N, C-alpha and C positions, 0 to 999 in steps of 0.2 A: 837626457831623454833619447837622443840619437844613439848613444852608446848602448842603452838598454835595448833599443830596437835591433841594433846590429848583433847583440848577443843572443837575442831570442831564437834565431834559427839554430844556433849552436846547442842551446838547451833542448830544443825540439829534437834535434838529431840525436843527442845523448839519450833522450827519453825513448825514442823509437828504437835505438840500438839496444837499450836495456830491456825493452819489451819483446825483442826478437829472441825466441828460444834457440838453444844449441841442439842440433839434431844428433842423437846418439842411437846408432843401430847396433843390434846384437845379432850375430850370425853364428851358424854352426861351423865348426872347423871341418874343412874338407869339402862340404857341399856348398857352403856360402848361403844356406837357407836362413831366412829370418827365424828367430826363436821367440815365440810369445812367452809370457809369464816368467820373465827373468827380472829379478829385483837388483837394482843398484842402490846401495845405502851409504850415506856419508858418515863421517865421524861425529857429526852433530845430529844424526838420526833422521835426516831427510831421506825418504824412500821414493824411488821412481821405479815403475813397473812397465815393461814393454807391452805394447798392444799386439793385435793380431798380425801386424806388419813387422813385429820385432823392433819397434821404434819407441824412443822416449823423447819427449819435448822438454829438455832440461831448461827451466826458466828461473832458477834461483839467482837473484841478482848478486848475492854475496859470494857466489862461486865463479862468476864470470871473470875470465882472465887470470884465474888463480889455479895452480896445480892442486888437484883434489883427489883424495883417495875414495874409491867406491868399492865397498864389499859386494861381491857378486854371488848371488844364490839363485838357483833355478830348478829345484826338484828334478834332479837327474842330469842337469847341465852345470858345468863348473869351469873355473879357470884354475891353473896350478897355484898351489900355496907357496908363499915365500918362506924365507928362513925362519920366521917367527910363527909360521903356521897360519898366516892370514891369507885368505883367498880373495883377491881383488885386483883392481887396476888403478893406475894413476892417469888421470885425464886433465886437460886444461880446457874447460869449456869456453867457447867464444860465441857471441851472438851471431846466428846465421851459419855457423860452421857445422860440418858433419864429422863426427867421430865414430870409430868402429871398435866394438868389443867382440872378440872371437872366443866362443865357449866350446868346450868338449862335451860330447854326449857320452854318458857312462853306460847306458843300457840300450838294448836293441830298439825299443819303441821310439819313434820320432814324433814329437809333439807338433801337430799341424795347426791347431788354433782353437779358439773358443767358438762354440756354435750358438750359444744363447746369451741373453743379457744385454745390457746397455754399454755403450762406449767401446765397441769392438775395435774401433779405429780412432779413439779419442785423442791419443797422442799424435798420431799422424795428421789428424784434422787440425790440430793446433798449428801444424807446420804447412797447412794448405794442401795436404795430400789426402787422397781417398774421400774427397768431398761428395762423391756420388752415393756413398753408403748411407742407408737409413736403417736405424734400429727397429726392432719389432715391437717395442712398447712394453717390455718387461724388464725387471731388474734382476731376477733370479728364478730358477726353477729346479725341481728335484726329479731325479730318476726317470729316465726316458723309457717309453714303450714304443715299439714300431710294428707295423704290419703293412704289407703290400695288398691293396684292396682297390678294385675297379681301376687298375692301371695307374694308381697313385701310391706314394709312400706316405702312410699316416704316421704322425708323430703325436705323442701325448706325454705330458709331464705331470708330476704330482704337485704339491703345494707350490704356488707361483707368486713371487713378489712383484708388485706393480709400483709405478712411480708416485701415484697420487695419495697413498695412504699406507701405514705400516701393515695393515691386514690386507692380503691380496686374495688370490683364488685358492680354494681348498677342495675343489671337486674336479680336478684335471683340466688343464688348458691343452689346446690341441692345434695342429696345423697340418698341412700337406705340402709335399714337394714332388717333383718328378722322381721316379723310382731310382734312377741314376742321375743325380743332379747335374745339370748342364753347366757346371762350373768346375774349374780345376781344383782337385782336392790336395793342393799344395799351398803352403803359405805364400802370400797372405790369403787366408781362408775367408770366402764371402759366400755363405749359403743363406739365401733368402727364403723365408717361410711364408706360405699363404695361410695366415692364421684365421681361426674361427673367432669372429668378433661380435660385439653387441651393437646396439643402435648408435653408440658414441664412438664406434670404431676401435674400442678397447678389446683386448683379448678377453674371452669369456670362458666360463666353465662348460664342460660338455658331459658331465656325469653326475648331476645332482640326484642322489638317491634319497628316498625318505629317511628321516631320522636326523638326530643332531650329530655334529662333528664332521670332520672331513670325510670325503669318499676317495679311496685310492683304487685304481683299476689296473690290473696287470693281466698277463696272459693274452695280450692283443694278438688276434690272428683272423684271417679271412678264410672261411670254410665253404666248400660246396654244399648245396642243399638239394633236396629232391626236386624242388620246383625249378632248378636250373639257375637260380639267382644266388650268388655268393653272399654270405653274411659276415660282417665284421663283428667280432664278439670279444668279450672280456670277462674277467672274474673280479668282482668288487669286494672291498671290505669297508665297513664303517668304523671310524676311529674315535676313541675317547681318551682323555688324559690318563696317563702320560704316554701316549702313543700305543694304546692297547686296542686291538680289534674286538668289537662286540657283536658284529654281524657280518656274514659273508654270503655271496650269491653270484648269480650269473646275470650278465647284461648284454644287450644287443643294440648295435648302432641303428638309429632310425634315419633312413635316407631322406625323409621329408623334413624333419626338424633339425637334422644334423647334430644329434646328441644321442647319448646312450639311454636306453630304457631298461628298467629292471625286468628281467625275465622270471627269475625264481630266487627265493631265499633258500639257501642251503643249510644255514646254521645261525642260531642265535645263542649268545653266551648265557649259560645257566650254571648253577652250582654243579649239576650233573655233567655238563659239557662246557668246561671253562675255556678250552682251546679249540680252534677250528679243525675240522677233519681235513684230510687231503682233498684239495680242490685243484681245478685246472688253472693255476696261477703261475707267476714267474715269467720266464721267457720261453716261448714255444719253439719247436723245431720239427719239421716234417721228416719222416723216415720210412723208407720202403725196406722191409726185412727180406731175408733170403727166400721166402716163399711168395714174395711179390705183394704182400699186404701193406697197405698204406696206414702209417701210424702218426699220431700227433703226440710229441713228447713235451712235458712241462717240467722245468727245473730252474734253479737259481743258485749255482750254475748247472749242476749235474741233474739228469732226469730223476724225478721222484714219482711221476705219474704218467700213464699213457692211455690213449683211447683211439679208436678208429678215426681217421681224419675226415669226418663228415660233421655237418652242423647237427644232425640228429643224434649221433653218438656223443658229441661233445656235451649235450644237455641231458644225457641219460646216464646217471651215475652207475647203473648196473654194468655199463661197458667199460668203466674205468678200472685200470689195474695199477696198484701201488708198486713202485720200484724201490729198491734199496741202493742208493748211490754209494760210490766209493767214499769212505770217510776221510782219507788223506792220500796225498801223493808224495812221492819221493822227489825232493829238489835236486837240482844238478850238483849241489855241493854235499849231498847225502842227508840233508835236513828233512824233517817231516813238515809238509806244507798242508794246512787244513783249509779247504775252500770255504768261503763264506757267501759271496754273491758273484754273479756273472752269467755268462750264456755260452751256448755251444752252437756249432754250425758245421755242415759238410763243406770241405774245401777241395775243389776239383784239382787244383794245382798240386797239393800235397797228397791227394787221393786218400784222405783220412778225415776223421772228425777232429775238430780243433776247439779249444776253449781258451778264453781269457777270463780269469777270475781274480777276485780280491781275496787275499789271505786273511784269515782270522788271527788277530793278535800277532801281526808281522812286525818286523823291525826294518828301519828305524821308526816307522809310523804304524801303530796298531791296526789301522784300517785304511792304509794308503799304499800297500804293496800289491802289485799285480803280476800274475804269472801266466805263462802260456804252456799248454800241453796238447798232446795228440792221442788219438785212440783209433783202433780199427772199427769199433762199433760205438754208437752214442752212449750205450750203457756201460762202456768200459771193457776191460780195465784200461785206465789212462796211464800213459807213460811218464817219463821223467819231466818234471816241471822246470821251466826256466824263467827267472824273474825278468820282466820286461819294462816295468815302470816302478819308480820309487818316489816317496815324498818325505820331506823333513818336517815331522810334526804337523801333518795335514791329512785329511781324509779324502779318499777317492774311491767311492763305492758304486755298486750296481753297474759294473761295466756291461755294455751291450755291443755285441759284434754287429758289423754292417756288411754281411756277405754280398748284399745286393749292389754295393758300390764297386765291386771288382769283377771284371770279365773272368770267365772260367779258366783261361790260361794265364791269369795274372798271379804273380807271387805276392802281391800286396794285399794285406788284410787290414781293414779299418775297424776301430772300435772307439767308443766314447764312454765317459763316466761322469759322475757328479763330484765336483771339486768343492769341498766345504770344510769349514773349521770344526763342524760338529764331530764329537767323539775324539778330538785331538786334545792335547794337554795344554790348555790355556793359550791356544793359538790366536794370534792377531789376524782378523779377516783380511784377505787380500782385496783391496779396493777393486770394484767392478767384476773381478773374477769369482769371488766367493759365491757359493750356492748356484753354480752354473755348470753347463756341460762342455767338456773339452774333448776334442777329437785327436786320436793318435793313429799312427800307421806302423805296421810291421812288415818288413821284407822277409818272407818265409824262407828265402834262400840265404839269409844271413848266417854265416858260420857260427855265430853265437847261439843259434837255435838248434844246432846239430844234436845236442843231448836229448832234445824232445823227441827225436826219432827212435829212441831206445824204448822198446816195449817191455812190459813186465813179463 
């Protein structure tokens, strides 16, 4: 009995040691910055993915104390391949030990971190780090919209997944932050949202329009009105299976109820009118032309419609002008690049209009390749496009520029997009990251972007 009692502390010590993860940090070569969304996979297909701090809590007991091969993959981040063509590292995990993996960034855009979803610091928290972080109560969300209104930055997302049931929100979830968030926009990224919630403190919908099916709102913008009060407005569509619009119209933010109200129906699907007409949707941008007139441009990415930049003109279809965007851009390698989704903005540092857009049917991922380009005018012509983000069989769509994050004299340009397995070829969803927004940063002084300064 005494022997058993004396052996018990040893067993407890072994159990505690086995339960202590090995800390693996993944950093960028040169800068030493943490890199989120890098996967380490073993030869028996255990996969570990870095969190917003670039950290993995490796807790597999069968790997402790054993030299282990980890294949490294990271959507634009990589390690050199060995003589057999394998890209990975050998590590010997030990409980409580810290190991480091250094990865090389292939393209100009630097991944800053995930903005939305749960478990942004899940791996770190297993190690007792970043315990102050609290998630916003959602598991996933689609396609961001932004507008600066009443001194706040309004955010809204499409279909939103919640923890408590497979069916979440389908009429836009929303939140606000400071216009220039009072956090460092470097990894580890910690951007807290002030969400619009219901009586149970859960995120709620803010755009329930009459009719069945989801409501999607785009074209978010705050406009001056004759009465002196700015209006937050948008363009909505109602959706039926399989993702087909059957109604579209205008909506206005109600400052009392904190939700959108329908202002006017512009189109209903009929046999005579199967597709919606041009509407003020997509991502807007303000523009003052050479004659001093203020315009509001709508496009996704390049402008397809404009109207005078007032609340009254925005709702008056007689003031709308349809534009013909550039169909394709020339890539830095001479290839033809067809834009699909994205946004534009004026950039004071470059003294030009800039765009980040997703390529239609790009390679290696059909809807995961992002490009950067510049123009002297928002209507083009747009110059040479440079690829800035890539994905290996994963989608990254609807990129949205954040010019409000950068001071006028800054060369740094921020943008986000939706990371999802949808429209990829049988892609396995990345735990926690799938169907969420990821923030990237471009240094516009990067020599790799020099070809974008070439004008047609």
